[in-house]
MARBA-3410 file (N, C-alpha, C, O; in Angstrom, 1 decimal):
170
4.5,57.4,-12.9,4.8,57.8,-14.2,4.6,56.6,-15.2,4.7,55.4,-14.8 ~ 4.2,56.9,-16.4,4.0,55.9,-17.4,5.3,55.4,-17.9,5.4,54.3,-18.5 ~ 6.4,56.2,-17.8,7.7,55.8,-18.4,8.6,55.0,-17.5,9.2,54.1,-17.9 ~ 8.6,55.3,-16.2,9.5,54.7,-15.3,8.9,54.4,-13.9,8.0,55.1,-13.5 ~ 9.3,53.3,-13.3,9.0,53.1,-11.9,10.3,53.7,-11.2,11.4,53.6,-11.8
10.1,54.2,-10.0,11.3,54.9,-9.4,12.5,53.9,-9.2,13.6,54.3,-9.5 ~ 12.2,52.7,-8.9,13.4,51.8,-8.7,14.1,51.5,-10.0,15.3,51.3,-10.0 ~ 13.3,51.5,-11.1,14.0,51.3,-12.4,14.9,52.5,-12.7,16.0,52.3,-13.2 ~ 14.5,53.7,-12.4,15.3,54.9,-12.6,16.6,54.8,-11.7,17.7,55.0,-12.2 ~ 16.4,54.5,-10.4,17.5,54.5,-9.5,18.5,53.3,-9.7,19.6,53.4,-9.4
17.9,52.2,-10.3,18.8,51.0,-10.6,19.5,51.1,-11.9,20.5,50.4,-12.1 ~ 19.1,52.0,-12.8,19.7,52.2,-14.1,21.1,52.7,-13.9,21.3,53.8,-13.3 ~ 22.2,52.0,-14.5,23.5,52.5,-14.3,23.7,54.0,-14.8,24.6,54.7,-14.3 ~ 22.9,54.4,-15.8,23.1,55.8,-16.3,22.8,56.8,-15.1,23.3,57.9,-15.2 ~ 22.0,56.4,-14.2,21.5,57.4,-13.1,22.1,57.1,-11.8,21.7,57.6,-10.8
23.1,56.2,-11.7,23.8,55.9,-10.4,24.3,57.2,-9.9,25.0,58.0,-10.6 ~ 24.1,57.4,-8.6,24.7,58.5,-7.9,23.7,59.7,-8.0,24.0,60.8,-7.5 ~ 22.6,59.6,-8.7,21.6,60.7,-8.7,21.2,61.0,-7.3,20.9,60.2,-6.5 ~ 21.1,62.3,-7.0,20.8,62.7,-5.6,19.5,63.6,-5.6,18.8,63.6,-4.6 ~ 19.1,64.2,-6.7,17.9,65.1,-6.7,17.0,64.6,-7.8,17.4,64.3,-8.9
15.7,64.6,-7.4,14.6,64.2,-8.4,13.5,65.3,-8.3,13.3,65.8,-7.2 ~ 12.9,65.5,-9.4,11.7,66.4,-9.4,10.6,65.6,-10.1,10.8,65.0,-11.2 ~ 9.5,65.4,-9.4,8.4,64.7,-9.9,7.2,65.6,-10.1,6.8,66.3,-9.1 ~ 6.6,65.7,-11.3,5.5,66.5,-11.5,4.2,65.6,-11.5,4.2,64.6,-12.1 ~ 3.2,66.1,-10.7,2.0,65.3,-10.5,0.8,66.2,-10.6,0.8,67.4,-10.5
-0.3,65.6,-10.9,-1.7,66.1,-10.7,-2.3,66.6,-12.0,-3.0,67.5,-12.1 ~ -2.0,65.9,-13.1,-2.8,66.0,-14.3,-3.1,67.4,-14.7,-4.3,67.7,-14.9 ~ -2.2,68.3,-14.8,-2.5,69.6,-15.3,-2.2,70.7,-14.3,-1.9,71.9,-14.7 ~ -2.3,70.4,-13.0,-2.0,71.4,-12.0,-0.5,71.6,-11.8,-0.1,72.6,-11.2 ~ 0.2,70.6,-12.2,1.7,70.6,-12.2,2.3,70.8,-10.8,3.1,71.7,-10.6
1.8,70.0,-9.9,2.5,70.0,-8.6,3.9,69.4,-8.8,4.0,68.4,-9.4 ~ 4.9,70.1,-8.2,6.2,69.5,-8.3,6.7,69.1,-7.0,6.7,69.9,-6.0 ~ 7.2,67.9,-6.9,7.8,67.3,-5.7,9.3,67.3,-5.9,9.7,66.7,-6.9 ~ 10.0,67.9,-5.0,11.5,67.8,-5.0,11.9,66.8,-4.0,11.7,66.9,-2.8 ~ 12.7,65.8,-4.5,13.1,64.7,-3.7,14.6,64.6,-3.7,15.3,64.9,-4.7
15.2,64.3,-2.5,16.6,64.1,-2.4,16.8,62.7,-2.0,16.3,62.2,-1.0 ~ 17.7,62.0,-2.7,18.0,60.6,-2.4,19.1,60.6,-1.4,20.2,61.2,-1.7 ~ 18.8,60.1,-0.2,19.8,60.1,0.9,20.5,58.8,1.1,21.4,58.6,1.9 ~ 20.0,57.8,0.4,20.5,56.4,0.5,19.6,55.4,0.0,18.4,55.7,-0.4 ~ 20.0,54.2,0.0,19.2,53.1,-0.5,19.1,52.0,0.5,20.0,51.8,1.2
17.9,51.4,0.6,17.7,50.3,1.5,17.4,49.1,0.7,17.3,49.2,-0.6 ~ 17.3,48.0,1.3,16.9,46.8,0.6,15.5,47.0,0.0,14.7,47.7,0.5 ~ 15.3,46.4,-1.2,14.0,46.6,-1.9,12.8,46.1,-1.0,13.0,45.1,-0.3 ~ 11.7,46.8,-1.1,10.5,46.5,-0.3,9.3,46.9,-1.2,9.4,47.8,-1.9 ~ 8.2,46.2,-1.0,7.0,46.6,-1.8,6.3,47.9,-1.2,5.4,48.4,-1.8
6.8,48.3,0.0,6.1,49.4,0.7,6.8,50.8,0.4,8.0,50.9,0.2 ~ 5.9,51.8,0.3,6.4,53.2,0.3,6.7,53.6,1.7,5.8,53.4,2.6 ~ 7.8,54.3,1.9,8.0,54.8,3.2,8.6,56.2,3.1,9.6,56.4,2.3 ~ 8.1,57.2,3.8,8.6,58.5,3.7,9.4,58.7,5.0,8.8,58.6,6.1 ~ 10.6,59.1,4.9,11.5,59.2,6.1,11.5,60.6,6.7,11.7,60.8,7.9
11.3,61.6,5.8,11.5,62.9,6.3,10.6,63.9,5.4,10.3,63.5,4.3 ~ 10.3,65.0,5.9,9.6,66.0,5.1,9.4,67.2,6.0,9.8,67.3,7.1 ~ 8.6,68.2,5.4,8.3,69.4,6.2,7.1,70.0,5.6,6.7,69.8,4.4 ~ 6.4,70.7,6.4,5.2,71.4,6.0,4.0,70.6,6.1,4.0,69.4,5.9 ~ 2.8,71.2,6.3,1.6,70.5,6.4,1.2,69.9,5.0,1.5,70.6,4.0
0.6,68.7,5.0,0.2,68.2,3.7,-0.7,69.2,3.0,-1.6,69.8,3.6 ~ -0.6,69.3,1.7,-1.4,70.1,0.8,-2.8,69.6,0.8,-3.0,68.4,0.8 ~ -3.7,70.5,0.8,-5.2,70.2,0.8,-5.5,69.6,-0.6,-5.1,70.1,-1.6 ~ -6.1,68.4,-0.6,-6.6,67.8,-1.8,-7.5,68.8,-2.5,-8.3,69.5,-1.9 ~ -7.3,68.8,-3.8,-8.1,69.7,-4.7,-8.0,71.2,-4.4,-8.9,72.0,-4.5
-6.8,71.6,-3.9,-6.5,73.0,-3.8,-6.4,73.7,-5.1,-6.4,74.9,-5.2 ~ -6.4,72.9,-6.2,-6.3,73.4,-7.6,-5.0,73.7,-8.1,-4.7,73.4,-9.3 ~ -4.1,74.2,-7.3,-2.8,74.6,-7.8,-1.9,75.0,-6.6,-2.4,75.1,-5.5 ~ -0.7,75.3,-6.9,0.2,75.8,-5.9,-0.4,77.2,-5.4,-0.4,77.4,-4.1 ~ -0.9,78.0,-6.3,-1.5,79.2,-5.9,-2.7,79.0,-5.0,-2.9,79.7,-4.0
-3.5,78.0,-5.3,-4.7,77.7,-4.5,-4.3,77.3,-3.0,-4.9,77.7,-2.1 ~ -3.2,76.5,-2.9,-2.7,76.1,-1.6,-2.2,77.4,-0.9,-2.4,77.5,0.3 ~ -1.5,78.2,-1.6,-1.0,79.5,-1.0,-2.1,80.3,-0.5,-2.0,81.0,0.6 ~ -3.2,80.3,-1.2,-4.4,81.1,-0.8,-5.0,80.5,0.5,-5.5,81.3,1.4 ~ -5.0,79.2,0.6,-5.5,78.6,1.9,-4.6,79.0,3.0,-5.1,79.4,4.1
-3.3,78.9,2.9,-2.4,79.3,3.9,-2.5,80.8,4.3,-2.4,81.2,5.4 ~ -2.7,81.7,3.2,-2.9,83.1,3.5,-4.2,83.4,4.3,-4.2,84.3,5.1 ~ -5.2,82.6,4.1,-6.4,82.7,4.9,-6.2,82.5,6.4,-6.8,83.2,7.2 ~ -5.2,81.7,6.7,-4.9,81.5,8.1,-3.9,82.6,8.7,-3.9,82.8,9.9 ~ -3.2,83.2,7.8,-2.3,84.3,8.2,-3.0,85.6,8.4,-2.5,86.4,9.2
-4.2,85.7,7.8,-4.9,87.0,7.9,-5.4,87.2,9.3,-6.1,86.4,9.9 ~ -5.1,88.4,9.8,-5.6,88.8,11.2,-7.1,89.0,11.2,-7.8,88.6,12.1 ~ -7.6,89.5,10.1,-9.0,89.7,9.9,-9.4,89.1,8.6,-9.5,89.8,7.6 ~ -9.7,87.8,8.6,-10.0,87.1,7.3,-11.3,87.7,6.6,-12.3,88.0,7.3 ~ -11.2,87.8,5.3,-12.4,88.2,4.5,-13.4,87.0,4.6,-13.0,85.9,5.0
-14.5,87.3,4.1,-15.5,86.2,4.0,-15.0,85.0,3.1,-15.2,83.8,3.4 ~ -14.3,85.4,2.0,-13.8,84.3,1.2,-12.7,83.5,1.9,-12.6,82.3,1.8 ~ -11.8,84.2,2.7,-10.8,83.6,3.4,-11.4,82.7,4.5,-10.9,81.6,4.8 ~ -12.5,83.2,5.1,-13.2,82.3,6.2,-13.7,81.1,5.5,-13.7,80.0,6.1 ~ -14.3,81.2,4.3,-14.8,80.0,3.6,-13.7,79.0,3.3,-13.9,77.8,3.4
-12.5,79.6,2.9,-11.3,78.7,2.7,-11.0,77.9,3.9,-10.6,76.7,3.9 ~ -11.0,78.6,5.0,-10.7,77.9,6.3,-11.7,76.8,6.6,-11.3,75.7,6.9 ~ -12.9,77.1,6.5,-14.0,76.1,6.7,-13.8,74.9,5.8,-14.0,73.8,6.2 ~ -13.6,75.2,4.5,-13.4,74.2,3.5,-12.2,73.3,3.9,-12.3,72.0,3.9 ~ -11.1,73.9,4.3,-9.9,73.1,4.7,-10.1,72.3,6.0,-9.7,71.2,6.1
-10.9,72.8,6.9,-11.1,72.2,8.2,-12.2,71.1,8.2,-12.2,70.2,9.0 ~ -13.1,71.1,7.2,-14.1,70.1,7.2,-14.6,69.5,5.9,-15.2,68.5,5.9 ~ -14.3,70.1,4.8,-14.8,69.6,3.5,-13.8,68.9,2.6,-14.2,68.0,1.9 ~ -12.6,69.3,2.7,-11.6,68.7,1.8,-11.4,67.2,2.2,-11.5,66.9,3.4 ~ -11.0,66.4,1.2,-10.8,64.9,1.5,-9.8,64.7,2.7,-10.0,63.8,3.5
-8.8,65.5,2.7,-7.8,65.3,3.8,-7.9,66.5,4.8,-6.9,67.1,5.2 ~ -9.2,66.8,5.2,-9.5,67.9,6.1,-8.7,67.8,7.4,-8.4,66.7,7.9 ~ -8.3,69.0,7.9,-7.7,69.0,9.2,-8.5,70.0,10.1,-8.4,71.2,9.9 ~ -9.3,69.4,11.0,-10.1,70.3,11.9,-9.4,71.3,12.7,-9.9,72.2,13.2 ~ -8.0,71.1,12.9,-7.2,72.0,13.6,-6.8,73.2,12.8,-6.2,74.2,13.3
-6.9,73.1,11.5,-6.5,74.2,10.6,-5.0,74.4,10.5,-4.2,73.5,10.8 ~ -4.7,75.6,10.1,-3.3,76.0,9.9,-2.8,77.1,10.8,-1.8,77.8,10.5 ~ -3.6,77.5,11.8,-3.3,78.6,12.6,-1.9,78.4,13.3,-1.5,77.3,13.6 ~ -1.3,79.5,13.6,0.0,79.5,14.3,1.0,78.7,13.5,1.2,79.0,12.3 ~ 1.7,77.8,14.2,2.7,77.0,13.5,2.2,75.7,12.8,3.0,74.9,12.3
0.9,75.5,12.8,0.3,74.3,12.2,0.7,74.2,10.7,0.7,73.1,10.1 ~ 1.0,75.3,10.0,1.3,75.3,8.6,2.6,74.5,8.4,2.9,74.0,7.3 ~ 3.4,74.4,9.5,4.7,73.6,9.4,4.5,72.2,10.0,5.5,71.4,10.0 ~ 3.3,71.9,10.4,3.1,70.5,11.0,3.3,69.4,10.0,2.8,69.5,8.8 ~ 4.1,68.4,10.4,4.4,67.3,9.5,4.4,66.1,10.4,5.3,66.0,11.3
3.6,65.1,10.1,3.5,63.9,10.9,3.9,62.7,10.1,3.1,62.2,9.3 ~ 5.1,62.2,10.3,5.6,61.1,9.4,4.7,59.8,9.6,4.6,59.1,8.6 ~ 4.2,59.6,10.8,3.4,58.4,11.0,2.1,58.5,10.1,1.7,57.5,9.5 ~ 1.5,59.7,10.1,0.3,59.9,9.3,0.6,59.8,7.8,-0.2,59.3,7.0 ~ 1.7,60.4,7.4,2.1,60.4,6.0,2.3,59.0,5.5,1.8,58.6,4.5
3.0,58.1,6.3,3.2,56.8,5.9,1.9,55.9,6.0,1.7,55.0,5.2 ~ 1.0,56.3,6.9,-0.3,55.6,6.9,-1.1,56.0,5.7,-1.7,55.1,5.1 ~ -1.0,57.3,5.3,-1.7,57.7,4.1,-1.1,57.0,2.8,-1.9,56.7,1.9 ~ 0.2,56.8,2.8,0.8,56.1,1.7,0.3,54.7,1.6,0.0,54.2,0.5 ~ 0.1,54.0,2.7,-0.4,52.6,2.7,-1.8,52.7,2.1,-2.2,51.8,1.3
-2.6,53.6,2.6,-4.0,53.7,2.2,-4.1,54.0,0.7,-4.9,53.5,0.0 ~ -3.2,54.9,0.2,-3.1,55.2,-1.2,-2.8,54.0,-2.1,-3.5,53.8,-3.1 ~ -1.8,53.2,-1.6,-1.5,52.0,-2.4,-2.6,51.1,-2.4,-2.9,50.5,-3.4 ~ -3.3,50.9,-1.3,-4.4,50.0,-1.2,-5.5,50.4,-2.2,-6.2,49.6,-2.8 ~ -5.8,51.8,-2.2,-6.8,52.3,-3.1,-6.5,52.1,-4.5,-7.3,51.7,-5.3
-5.2,52.3,-4.9,-4.8,52.0,-6.3,-4.9,50.6,-6.6,-5.3,50.2,-7.8 ~ -4.6,49.7,-5.7,-4.7,48.2,-6.0,-6.2,47.9,-6.2,-6.5,47.1,-7.1 ~ -7.1,48.4,-5.4,-8.5,48.2,-5.6,-9.0,48.7,-6.9,-9.8,48.0,-7.6 ~ -8.5,49.9,-7.3,-8.9,50.4,-8.6,-8.4,49.5,-9.7,-9.1,49.3,-10.7 ~ -7.2,49.0,-9.6,-6.7,48.1,-10.6,-7.5,46.8,-10.7,-7.8,46.3,-11.8
-7.9,46.3,-9.5,-8.7,45.1,-9.4,-10.0,45.3,-10.1,-10.5,44.5,-10.9 ~ -10.7,46.5,-9.8,-12.0,46.8,-10.3,-11.9,47.0,-11.8,-12.7,46.6,-12.6 ~ -10.8,47.7,-12.3,-10.6,47.9,-13.7,-10.5,46.5,-14.4,-11.1,46.3,-15.5 ~ -9.8,45.6,-13.8,-9.6,44.3,-14.4,-11.0,43.5,-14.4,-11.3,42.9,-15.4 ~ -11.7,43.7,-13.3,-13.0,43.0,-13.3,-14.0,43.5,-14.4,-14.6,42.8,-15.1
-14.0,44.9,-14.6,-14.8,45.5,-15.6,-14.3,45.0,-17.0,-15.1,44.7,-17.9 ~ -13.0,45.0,-17.2,-12.4,44.5,-18.4,-12.8,43.1,-18.7,-13.2,42.8,-19.9 ~ -12.8,42.3,-17.7,-13.2,40.8,-17.9,-14.7,40.7,-18.3,-15.0,39.9,-19.1 ~ -15.5,41.6,-17.6,-16.9,41.6,-18.0,-17.2,42.0,-19.4,-17.9,41.4,-20.2 ~ -16.4,43.0,-19.8,-16.6,43.5,-21.2,-16.1,42.5,-22.2,-16.7,42.2,-23.2
-15.0,41.9,-21.9,-14.4,40.8,-22.8,-15.4,39.7,-22.9,-15.6,39.2,-24.0 ~ -16.0,39.3,-21.8,-17.0,38.2,-21.8,-18.2,38.6,-22.6,-18.7,37.8,-23.4 ~ -18.7,39.8,-22.4,-19.8,40.3,-23.2,-19.5,40.4,-24.7,-20.3,40.1,-25.5 ~ -18.3,40.9,-25.0,-17.9,40.9,-26.4,-17.9,39.6,-27.0,-18.3,39.4,-28.2 ~ -17.4,38.6,-26.2,-17.3,37.2,-26.7,-18.7,36.7,-27.0,-18.9,35.9,-27.9
-19.7,37.1,-26.2,-21.0,36.7,-26.5,-21.8,37.6,-27.4,-23.0,37.5,-27.7 ~ -21.0,38.6,-28.0,-21.5,39.6,-28.9,-22.6,40.5,-28.3,-23.5,41.0,-29.0 ~ -22.6,40.7,-27.0,-23.5,41.6,-26.3,-23.1,43.0,-26.4,-23.9,43.9,-26.3 ~ -21.8,43.2,-26.5,-21.2,44.5,-26.7,-20.3,44.5,-27.9,-19.4,43.7,-28.0 ~ -20.6,45.5,-28.8,-19.7,45.6,-30.0,-18.5,46.4,-29.6,-18.5,47.3,-28.7
-17.3,46.0,-30.2,-16.1,46.7,-29.8,-16.2,48.3,-30.0,-15.5,49.0,-29.2 ~ -17.0,48.8,-30.9,-17.1,50.2,-31.0,-17.8,50.9,-29.9,-17.9,52.1,-29.8 ~ -18.5,50.1,-29.0,-19.2,50.6,-27.9,-18.4,50.6,-26.6,-18.9,50.7,-25.5 ~ -17.1,50.3,-26.7,-16.2,50.3,-25.6,-15.3,51.5,-25.7,-14.7,51.7,-26.7 ~ -15.1,52.2,-24.6,-14.1,53.3,-24.6,-13.3,53.1,-23.3,-13.7,52.5,-22.4
-12.1,53.7,-23.4,-11.1,53.7,-22.3,-11.0,55.0,-21.6,-11.1,56.1,-22.2 ~ -10.8,54.9,-20.3,-10.7,56.2,-19.5,-9.8,55.8,-18.3,-10.1,54.9,-17.6 ~ -8.7,56.6,-18.1,-7.8,56.4,-17.0,-7.3,54.9,-16.9,-7.2,54.4,-15.8 ~ -7.0,54.3,-18.0,-6.5,53.0,-18.0,-7.5,51.9,-17.9,-7.1,50.7,-18.0 ~ -8.7,52.2,-17.6,-9.7,51.1,-17.5,-10.7,51.1,-18.6,-10.7,52.1,-19.4
-11.3,50.1,-18.8,-12.3,50.0,-20.0,-13.7,50.1,-19.4,-14.0,49.6,-18.3 ~ -14.5,50.8,-20.1,-15.9,51.0,-19.7,-16.8,50.7,-20.9,-16.5,51.1,-22.0 ~ -17.9,50.1,-20.6,-18.8,49.8,-21.7,-20.0,50.7,-21.7,-20.4,51.3,-20.7 ~ -20.6,50.8,-22.9,-21.9,51.5,-23.1,-22.9,50.5,-23.6,-22.5,49.6,-24.3 ~ -24.1,50.7,-23.4,-25.1,49.9,-24.0,-25.6,48.7,-23.1,-25.9,48.9,-22.0
-25.6,47.5,-23.7,-26.3,46.4,-23.0,-25.7,46.1,-21.6,-26.5,45.6,-20.8 ~ -24.4,46.4,-21.3,-23.9,46.0,-20.0,-24.1,47.1,-19.0,-23.9,46.9,-17.8 ~ -24.6,48.3,-19.4,-24.8,49.4,-18.5,-25.7,49.0,-17.3,-26.8,48.4,-17.6 ~ -25.3,49.2,-16.1,-26.1,48.9,-15.0,-26.0,47.5,-14.5,-26.7,47.1,-13.5 ~ -25.2,46.7,-15.1,-25.1,45.3,-14.6,-23.9,45.1,-13.8,-23.6,44.0,-13.3
END
């Protein structure tokens, strides 16, 4: 969130004793995560998920309805061609593909070790993105200082700065 870091919210005296949180994610698809605070541990820079349920949602399922359609494709005794395509997409094409699919009880599969491994990977990816954004910003600032890029030729996207014109391709 741009407004709060989770520890800031939980450390704020106004919110002491809070037990339930709802986090909306995904820039327009409005995925809602319902979290229950079951206790506090000593601060750590690591994210750790202690419990959960259900198979991780397919990346780019588009919405809650899209994910429900993927699950319905596995429940179908005689899947339509569209449902068969959804199965193939989930098993091999999606970023977090699961070659075993969701047949049988796999829809309820939840692997805490994999979830926590994915959290570490996600944090590393975000740190690399931040480093790259800073590197690009430094290049733009240096080019602006040398008057190679005019300020009006710089635009921002997702928190990073990107240049147009003389710096393109460098």
